[in-house]
C-alpha positions in Angstrom: -3.8 -25.5 -22.7 -5.5 -22.9 -26.4 -7.4 -20.2 -25.0 -10.3 -20.9 -27.1 -10.3 -24.3 -25.7 -11.4 -22.8 -22.5 -15.3 -22.9 -21.4 -16.8 -18.4 -22.5 -17.0 -17.5 -19.4 -13.4 -18.0 -18.5 -12.2 -16.6 -21.8 -14.2 -13.4 -20.5 -12.2 -13.8 -17.3 -8.9 -13.9 -19.0 -10.3 -10.8 -21.2 -11.7 -9.2 -17.7 -8.0 -9.4 -15.7 -6.1 -8.1 -18.8 -8.5 -5.2 -18.8 -7.6 -4.0 -15.1 -3.9 -5.1 -15.7 -3.9 -2.1 -19.0 -6.6 0.5 -16.7 -4.2 -0.3 -12.6 -1.2 0.6 -15.9 -2.3 3.6 -17.0 -2.8 5.0 -13.9 0.0 4.2 -12.7 1.8 6.8 -15.2 -1.6 9.8 -15.1 -3.0 9.8 -11.3 -0.6 12.1 -9.1 1.3 11.0 -5.6 -2.0 12.4 -3.8 -1.4 13.9 -0.4 -0.3 12.6 2.9 -0.1 8.5 2.4 1.1 7.9 -0.5 3.1 10.8 -1.5 5.0 10.5 2.2 6.3 7.1 0.8 7.0 8.2 -2.2 9.4 10.6 -0.9 11.0 8.4 2.2 11.8 6.2 -1.2 13.6 9.3 -3.5 14.9 11.1 -0.3 16.5 7.3 -0.5 18.2 7.0 -4.0 18.8 10.7 -3.5 20.9 9.6 0.0 22.0 6.6 -1.2 21.4 5.7 2.4 19.7 2.9 1.6 20.0 1.9 5.6 17.9 4.4 6.9 14.6 6.1 5.6 14.2 9.9 6.3 11.0 11.3 6.6 12.4 14.6 6.4 16.6 15.1 6.3 18.1 14.1 8.4 15.0 13.9 10.5 14.6 9.3 10.8 10.9 7.7 9.6 11.1 4.7 12.6 7.0 3.7 12.1 7.9 1.2 9.2 10.9 -1.0 8.4 12.0 -0.4 4.2 10.9 -3.2 1.8 8.2 -1.1 0.1 10.6 1.5 0.4 13.4 0.0 -1.2 11.7 -1.1 -4.2 10.7 2.2 -5.1 13.6 3.0 -5.0 14.7 0.8 -7.2 12.5 1.3 -9.8 13.2 5.5 -9.9 16.6 3.8 -9.9 16.1 2.3 -13.2 12.9 4.7 -14.3 13.9 7.7 -13.4 12.3 10.0 -10.5 8.7 9.8 -11.2 5.0 8.6 -10.3 4.7 5.7 -12.2 8.4 4.2 -11.2 7.7 4.0 -7.9 4.7 2.6 -8.0 5.4 0.4 -10.3 6.9 -2.7 -7.4 3.4 -2.1 -6.1 1.5 -3.6 -9.3 4.1 -6.3 -9.5 4.1 -6.9 -5.5 0.2 -7.4 -6.2 0.2 -9.5 -9.2 2.8 -12.2 -8.2 -0.4 -11.9 -4.6 -2.6 -12.9 -7.4 -0.4 -16.2 -9.0 0.3 -17.3 -5.5 -3.0 -18.0 -4.6 -4.3 -19.4 -8.3 -1.3 -21.3 -8.2 -2.7 -22.5 -4.2 -6.2 -23.1 -5.3 -6.2 -24.9 -8.8 -3.3 -27.5 -7.7 -6.4 -28.2 -5.1 -9.4 -27.9 -6.7 -8.4 -27.0 -10.5 -8.1 -24.5 -13.2 -12.3 -22.8 -13.1 -11.7 -22.1 -9.5 -8.0 -20.3 -9.9 -10.4 -18.6 -12.4 -12.5 -17.7 -9.9 -10.5 -16.9 -7.0 -7.8 -14.8 -9.6 -11.3 -12.7 -10.3 -13.0 -12.3 -7.0 -9.4 -11.0 -6.3 -7.9 -8.7 -8.8 -11.8 -6.6 -8.8 -11.6 -6.5 -5.1 -11.6 -2.1 -4.4 -8.6 -2.7 -2.1 -6.9 -4.7 -3.4 -6.8 -3.3 -6.7 -6.2 -0.2 -5.1 -3.4 -0.9 -3.6 -2.7 -3.3 -6.8 -0.3 -0.1 -7.4 0.3 2.6 -4.8 3.3 3.5 -3.3 2.6 2.2 1.2 3.5 -0.2 3.1 0.8 -2.2 2.7 1.1 -4.4 -0.5 4.6 -5.8 0.2 2.6 -7.0 3.6 0.2 -8.6 1.4 2.8 -10.8 -0.2 5.0 -11.3 2.5 1.6 -12.8 4.4 0.2 -14.6 1.4 3.1 -16.1 0.4 4.2 -17.1 4.2 0.3 -18.7 3.7 0.2 -20.8 0.6 3.4 -21.4 1.8 3.0 -24.0 4.8 -0.3 -25.4 3.3 1.7 -26.5 0.3 4.4 -28.1 3.2 2.3 -29.5 5.1 -0.6 -30.9 2.7 2.0 -32.1 0.2 5.2 -32.9 2.1 7.1 -29.9 0.2 10.3 -29.6 2.0 11.1 -26.4 -0.3 8.0 -25.0 0.4 8.9 -25.1 3.9 11.8 -22.8 3.6 9.1 -20.1 1.5 6.9 -20.3 4.7 10.2 -18.7 6.4 11.3 -16.3 3.7 8.1 -15.8 3.9 8.4 -14.8 7.4 11.6 -13.2 7.2 10.3 -10.7 4.1 7.7 -9.6 6.1 9.3 -8.6 8.4 10.8 -5.6 7.0 7.5 -5.4 4.6 5.9 -4.3 8.2 7.9 -5.1 11.1 6.4 -8.2 13.5 2.7 -7.9 12.7 3.3 -9.8 9.7 4.4 -12.9 11.5 1.0 -11.9 13.6 -0.7 -11.9 11.1 0.5 -15.1 10.0 0.6 -17.0 13.1 -2.9 -16.5 14.9 -4.9 -18.1 11.7 -2.1 -21.2 11.4 -1.9 -22.0 15.2 -6.0 -22.1 15.6 -6.1 -24.9 12.6 -2.8 -26.5 13.7 -4.9 -26.7 17.5 -8.7 -27.6 16.1 -7.1 -30.3 13.5 -4.6 -31.6 15.8 -1.3 -31.1 13.7 1.0 -30.9 16.2 2.9 -33.5 15.1 2.5 -32.9 11.1 3.9 -29.4 11.8 6.9 -30.3 13.7 8.2 -33.1 10.9 6.9 -30.9 7.5 8.3 -27.9 8.6 12.0 -27.2 8.9 12.1 -25.1 12.1 15.4 -24.8 13.0 17.3 -24.1 9.5 14.3 -22.1 8.9 13.9 -19.6 11.3 18.4 -18.8 11.1 17.1 -18.5 7.4 14.5 -15.4 8.4 16.4 -14.3 10.9 19.1 -13.8 8.2 16.7 -12.2 5.8 15.7 -9.9 8.4 17.9 -9.4 11.4 21.0 -7.6 9.3 18.6 -4.4 9.4 17.3 -4.4 12.3 20.3 -4.5 13.8 22.2 -1.6 11.0 18.8 0.2 11.3 19.5 0.4 15.4 23.0 1.5 15.2 22.6 4.2 12.6 19.2 5.8 14.6 20.0 4.4 18.5 16.3 4.7 19.9 14.3 2.9 16.4 14.0 -0.3 17.7 11.8 1.1 21.1 10.1 3.6 18.7 9.4 0.8 16.1 8.8 -2.4 18.8 6.8 -0.6 21.7 5.7 2.6 19.9 4.4 1.1 16.6 3.2 -2.5 17.8 2.5 -2.0 21.1 0.8 1.8 21.9 -0.1 2.3 18.3 -2.3 -1.2 19.0 -4.1 -0.7 22.3 -3.8 3.1 23.1 -6.6 4.4 20.5 -5.9 7.8 22.2 -1.6 7.0 21.3 -0.1 10.9 21.4 3.5 9.0 20.9 2.6 9.3 17.1 5.9 11.0 15.7 4.8 11.3 12.4 1.5 12.1 12.2 -1.6 10.7 14.7 -3.7 8.2 15.6 -6.9 6.8 13.7 -8.7 6.4 16.7 -11.8 4.2 15.5 -14.7 2.8 17.5 -13.5 -1.2 17.7 -14.6 -3.2 15.7 -14.9 -1.5 12.5 -13.0 -3.4 10.8 -15.8 -5.5 9.2 -17.3 -2.5 8.5 -14.2 -1.2 6.0 -13.5 -5.1 5.3 -17.6 -4.5 3.4 -16.0 -1.8 1.7 -13.2 -3.6 0.5 -13.9 -6.6 -0.9 -16.7 -5.2 -3.0 -18.3 -5.8 -5.1 -17.7 -9.5 -4.1 -18.7 -8.4 -0.8 -23.0 -7.6 -2.4 -22.3 -10.5 -4.2 -21.5 -12.7 -1.8 -24.4 -12.0 0.2 -26.7 -13.0 -2.9 -25.2 -16.1 -3.2 -25.8 -16.8 0.6 -29.3 -16.3 0.0 -29.6 -18.7 -2.9 -27.4 -21.5 -1.7 -26.8 -21.1 1.8 -28.9 -23.9 2.1 -26.1 -26.1 0.2 -24.3 -25.4 2.7 -24.4 -27.9 4.5 -23.3 -30.0 1.5 -20.3 -27.5 0.3 -18.7 -28.0 3.8 -16.9 -30.9 3.6 -13.9 -30.7 4.7 -12.1 -34.0 4.9 -8.0 -31.9 4.8 -8.6 -29.6 6.7 -8.7 -26.8 3.4 -12.4 -25.1 3.5 -11.6 -24.6 7.6 -7.6 -22.8 6.9 -9.2 -20.7 4.2 -11.5 -19.2 6.9 -8.8 -18.7 9.9 -6.5 -16.4 6.9 -9.8 -14.8 7.0 -10.6 -13.9 9.9 -8.5 -14.2 12.0 -7.0 -11.5 10.4 -10.6 -9.8 11.6 -10.6 -10.8 15.0 -7.2 -9.2 15.6 -7.9 -5.9 14.2 -11.5 -5.5 16.4 -9.3 -6.0 19.4 -7.4 -2.6 18.2 -9.7 0.9 18.7 -6.2 2.7 16.1 -6.6 1.6 12.2 -7.5 2.2 8.9 -8.3 0.7 5.5 -5.9 -0.3 4.2 -6.0 -2.7 7.7 -8.5 -5.2 5.3 -5.6 -6.0 2.9 -4.0 -9.0 4.6 -7.2 -11.3 4.8 -8.7 -10.5 1.2 -6.4 -13.8 -0.4 -7.9 -15.5 2.4 -11.3 -14.2 1.7 -11.3 -14.8 -2.5 -10.4 -18.5 -2.0 -12.1 -19.0 0.3 -15.1 -17.6 -2.0 -14.2 -19.2 -5.2 -13.8 -22.9 -3.3 -17.8 -22.3 -2.0 -18.8 -21.3 -6.0 -16.7 -24.1 -7.0 -18.5 -26.7 -4.9 -21.9 -25.4 -5.8 -21.9 -25.4 -9.2 -22.9 -28.2 -10.3 -22.4 -29.2 -13.7 -23.1 -25.9 -15.8 -19.0 -24.9 -16.9 -20.1 -22.9 -19.9 -21.7 -19.9 -17.8 -21.1 -17.5 -15.1 -21.5 -14.2 -13.9 -18.2 -14.0 -12.4 -16.8 -12.1 -14.6 -19.8 -9.3 -15.4 -19.2 -8.7 -11.5 -14.8 -8.8 -11.8 -16.5 -6.5 -14.7 -17.1 -3.9 -12.3 -13.9 -3.3 -10.7 -12.9 -2.0 -13.8 -15.9 -0.7 -14.0 -14.6 2.1 -11.2 -11.1 2.6 -12.3 -12.2 3.2 -15.4 -14.3 6.0 -13.6 -11.0 7.2 -12.0 -9.0 7.4 -14.8 -11.3 9.9 -16.1 -12.6 11.8 -13.0 -8.7 12.7 -12.9 -8.8 13.5 -16.3 -11.0 15.3 -16.6 -11.6 17.1 -13.0 -8.7 15.1 -10.9 -5.7 18.7 -10.5 -9.2 20.0 -8.5 -10.6 17.1 -6.7 -7.7 15.1 -6.0 -4.8 16.6 -2.7 -1.7 16.8 -5.5 0.7 19.8 -5.4 1.9 18.2 -9.0 0.5 21.0 -11.1 2.2 23.7 -8.9 5.5 22.3 -8.7 4.9 22.2 -13.0 3.7 25.6 -12.3 7.2 26.4 -10.6 9.4 24.9 -13.4 7.9 26.8 -16.0 9.4 29.7 -13.8 12.4 28.3 -14.5 13.6 29.2 -11.3 17.9 28.9 -10.9 19.4 26.5 -9.0 19.9 28.3 -5.5 16.9 29.5 -5.6 14.3 28.7 -2.8 11.0 26.8 -2.5 9.1 27.6 -0.1 5.4 26.6 1.3 3.7 28.9 3.8 2.6 26.0 5.9 1.7 24.9 8.7 1.6 20.8 6.8 4.4 19.6 4.8 2.8 19.0 1.4 5.1 15.3 0.7 4.3 15.8 -3.2 5.1 19.3 -3.1 8.4 18.0 -1.8 9.0 14.7 -4.3 7.4 16.7 -7.6 9.9 19.6 -7.0 13.2 16.9 -6.1 12.9 17.3 -2.6 14.2 21.9 -3.3 10.4 22.4 -1.2 10.6 23.8 2.5 8.1 24.4 4.9 8.0 27.3 7.3 4.9 29.4 8.9 7.9 31.3 11.3 8.4 34.5 9.6 12.3 34.8 10.7 13.0 31.0 9.2 11.1 32.4 5.6 13.7 35.0 6.0 16.1 33.4 5.9 15.4 31.2 4.6 14.7 34.4 1.7 18.4 35.5 2.5 20.6 35.9 -0.7 18.2 34.1 -2.4 16.5 36.3 -5.1 14.2 34.6 -7.8 12.6 32.5 -5.0 8.6 31.8 -4.3 6.7 30.9 -2.1 3.9 29.3 -2.4 0.5 29.6 0.6 -3.2 29.5 0.4 -4.9 32.4 0.3 -6.6 32.5 3.3 -2.8 32.4 4.9 -2.1 35.3 3.1 -2.7 38.1 5.4 -0.4 36.7 7.5 2.2 36.3 5.3 5.4 39.4 7.0 4.6 42.0 5.2 8.0 43.2 4.6 7.8 39.4 2.3 4.4 40.5 0.9 5.6 43.4 -0.7 8.4 41.8 -2.5 6.6 38.7 -3.1 3.9 39.7 -6.9 0.9 37.0 -7.8 2.1 33.6 -11.1 -0.2 31.9 -10.4 -3.3 30.5 -8.5 -4.6 26.4 -8.1 -7.8 25.5 -6.7 -6.7 21.8 -4.8 -9.8 20.3 -2.7 -10.8 22.9 -0.1 -7.6 25.0 -1.6 -6.9 27.9 -2.9 -3.2 28.1 -3.5 -0.8 30.9 -4.7 2.1 30.7 -5.8 4.3 34.5 -5.3 7.4 35.6 -7.3 10.2 37.7 -5.8 10.0 40.8 -7.6 13.4 41.8 -6.0 16.3 42.7 -8.0 19.7 40.3 -7.1 22.1 42.3 -5.7 24.8 43.3 -6.9 27.5 41.6 -7.4 31.0 43.7 -6.9 33.2 43.7 -9.5 37.0 42.2 -9.4 
């Protein structure tokens, strides 16, 4: 179908989607990796590429990272293997996963409700604040989102259309989900499906239309080899990952067992407030739509095949599940966004009536583009000051043309993963005077980075031989780049 034959609002919708894609691509290259989450996962992927170890994720050299499975790190490492070690290459897989998720949703509702509903769903999902942010951010959540969406869409195709092939895709999605986030992926997929089957008494269809035996074998064939190898390489992984990350973290808001940070204690039910921000601007648009069309809901909710119920459960079960936890963060809303976008698109489509030439949806979606444009402008004019990243510090260090055997040491109690990423692993971090002296021993021409408030705590003998080369304002910190001015030790004549 030619673009010119589409209704005007759909032509505008395509333009907005392309604009969102363009802005997100620009962001891949121009916005630096920020600490802590994105830079940490970027550095884990970089270490994977550097060491050639695609089984064990490394928190630091010699220290395994047991908190997450490898799928997102595999993809980021592969991106850097193809396009070099830079933020764009590390982020590209997240953008591709987001586009694939968008395609799965559009295809699902296109087959069920037509092109107009598919365009609406694509606009809603693509411009939602959290989806737009995650599409191009180095973290595990875009991979989880794709895997959950793949299995949810495949289940509907398998049950509603009787497609055996989609039945296998359902189990493949679960296997990939185990590699993306672990058993949580199976839980997030399983809960809405269980209650949909229960409420509609679809047990027989569930058994007949899914290849349970071969599909389960496929799921384990995808995921089990890595889990076995990970435990063999670093014993203790399974206990920490299953019991710690999936049980203790979920049930105990004050969990003290986190090896790589701290538990994010939040009031139970906070996920609902996070979700209002996650789906902005559509949280406001949906409330306005309900105020205008709420009286039509009894007529709109006709649901002979259980489609609306399926979308509602897809949306709500993730929120209900995380309502039980007192240890959540903002991205936990991400897996429900496709279901929410599809549900609103379906209701909007049913309420449209005969006017197919006009719609406010492209204009609302353009708010997401404006927010992305504002972020890019902010980053261009003052991002170095207000984004927590060490990219400019490392760039200044590289401009000094340091020797290959010199040291770059952060005098700090906090690791800056962005510094490790941009220095290709050269950065070391300590606030132990003896460790600092040991790292500097015999390494003339070394550099130290420290906060101006920590300068007085730098050992006097070390401080005496270093001089300030540059200073940087990074959020509330003033960082100093100090250069070693001591002459190199003379070499013996032979």
